[in-house]
C-alpha positions as CSV (number, residue, x, y, z in Angstrom):
1,M,7.0,2.7,15.7
2,K,9.6,1.7,13.0
3,A,6.8,0.4,10.7
4,T,4.9,3.6,11.0
5,A,7.9,5.7,10.1
6,N,8.6,3.4,7.1
7,L,5.0,3.7,5.9
8,S,5.1,7.5,6.3
9,K,8.3,7.6,4.1
10,L,6.7,5.4,1.5
11,T,3.6,7.6,1.3
12,W,5.8,10.7,1.1
13,H,7.9,9.1,-1.8
14,F,4.7,8.2,-3.6
15,N,3.1,11.7,-3.3
16,N,6.4,13.4,-4.2
17,A,6.8,11.3,-7.4
18,I,3.1,11.8,-8.4
19,R,3.5,15.6,-7.9
20,R,6.6,15.6,-10.1
21,H,5.2,13.2,-12.7
22,Q,8.2,10.9,-12.3
23,Q,8.2,7.4,-13.9
24,A,9.8,5.8,-10.8
25,F,11.3,6.5,-7.5
26,L,13.9,4.8,-5.2
27,M,13.4,3.9,-1.5
28,T,15.2,1.9,1.1
29,W,13.9,-1.6,1.6
30,F,12.0,-2.4,4.8
31,F,10.3,-5.6,6.0
32,G,6.9,-5.9,4.5
33,I,7.3,-3.6,1.6
34,E,6.9,-6.5,-0.9
35,D,3.5,-7.2,0.5
36,I,2.4,-3.6,0.2
37,L,3.7,-3.2,-3.4
38,D,2.3,-6.6,-4.4
39,A,-1.1,-5.5,-3.3
40,M,-0.8,-2.2,-5.1
41,Y,0.4,-3.9,-8.3
42,F,-2.4,-6.5,-8.2
43,D,-5.0,-3.8,-7.8
44,G,-3.5,-1.8,-10.7
45,W,-2.2,1.2,-8.8
46,I,1.5,0.8,-9.8
47,A,3.2,-0.5,-12.9
48,G,5.6,-2.6,-10.9
49,Y,8.7,-2.6,-8.7
50,R,12.2,-4.0,-8.5
51,I,14.2,-4.9,-5.5
52,Y,18.0,-4.5,-5.5
53,K,19.2,-6.8,-2.8
54,T,22.8,-5.7,-2.9
55,T,22.1,-2.1,-2.1
56,N,18.9,-2.7,0.0
57,V,16.9,-0.4,-2.4
58,V,13.5,-0.7,-4.0
59,E,12.6,1.0,-7.3
60,V,8.8,1.6,-7.7
61,Y,7.4,2.3,-11.2
62,L,4.3,4.5,-11.3
63,K,1.4,3.9,-13.6
64,Y,0.0,6.5,-15.9
65,S,-3.0,6.6,-18.2
66,L,-2.8,7.2,-22.0
67,K,-3.2,10.9,-21.4
68,M,-0.2,10.9,-19.0
69,Q,-2.4,11.3,-16.0
70,P,-1.2,9.4,-12.9
71,V,-3.4,6.5,-11.8
72,L,-2.8,7.5,-8.2
73,K,-3.7,11.0,-7.3
74,I,-2.6,10.9,-3.7
75,V,-1.5,8.2,-1.3
76,Q,-2.6,8.4,2.3
77,S,-1.6,6.2,5.2
78,T,-3.7,5.8,8.3
79,A,-0.8,4.2,10.2
80,K,-0.5,6.9,12.8
81,A,-1.0,6.3,16.4
82,S,-4.2,8.4,16.6
83,L,-5.7,7.0,13.3
84,L,-5.4,3.2,13.7
85,P,-8.9,2.0,13.0
86,A,-9.2,-1.7,13.9
87,I,-11.6,-3.5,11.6
88,R,-13.5,-6.7,12.4
89,I,-14.4,-9.4,9.9
90,K,-18.1,-8.3,9.8
91,E,-17.1,-4.7,9.0
92,L,-14.6,-5.9,6.4
93,S,-17.2,-7.9,4.5
94,V,-19.5,-4.8,4.4
95,D,-16.6,-2.6,3.3
96,C,-15.6,-4.9,0.5
97,R,-19.0,-4.9,-1.0
98,S,-19.4,-1.1,-0.7
99,T,-16.1,0.1,-2.2
100,A,-14.6,-0.6,-5.6
101,T,-11.0,-0.3,-4.5
102,S,-9.4,-2.5,-1.9
103,G,-7.0,-1.2,0.7
104,L,-4.3,-2.9,2.7
105,I,-4.8,-4.4,6.1
106,Q,-2.1,-5.3,8.6
107,T,-3.0,-8.5,10.5
108,A,-1.3,-10.1,13.5
109,H,-0.6,-13.5,11.9
110,F,-0.5,-12.9,8.2
111,G,1.3,-9.6,7.9
112,F,-0.1,-7.3,5.2
113,L,-3.1,-8.5,3.3
114,R,-5.5,-7.0,0.7
115,K,-9.0,-6.6,2.0
116,Q,-10.5,-9.4,-0.2
117,L,-7.8,-11.8,0.9
118,A,-8.3,-10.9,4.6
119,L,-12.0,-11.6,4.0
120,R,-11.3,-15.0,2.4
121,K,-9.0,-15.9,5.4
122,K,-11.7,-14.6,7.8
123,V,-9.3,-12.3,9.7
124,G,-9.6,-8.7,10.8
125,G,-6.8,-6.2,11.4
126,I,-5.8,-2.6,11.0
127,Y,-6.2,-0.4,7.9
128,I,-2.8,0.7,6.6
129,I,-3.5,2.1,3.1
């Protein structure tokens, strides 16, 4: 329940910052946010992030194109009780070949993983972003 609330807050902060054309936004730190932001940075969705350990705050830097258009148009999280699609390794391999972007999957043993990394480790999980 707590993780779902934190992911909902994170998606709200992303969408609010995108709508206002902000360069960055601040959010309170929660367990697993580094994995989510690392995956988003590796895939080129954000410009970076910085964690302030003393105040328990994360600053996320948004990425814009040369024409000042945001790279992310909208961020949606499927981490709601009614929308938790579990994905098996066979479905994951088909999905990785059919889509250009890679989402984020929450696994039982490894935490948050990008789709390609979950495929490499041969684990399934639940789509988060």
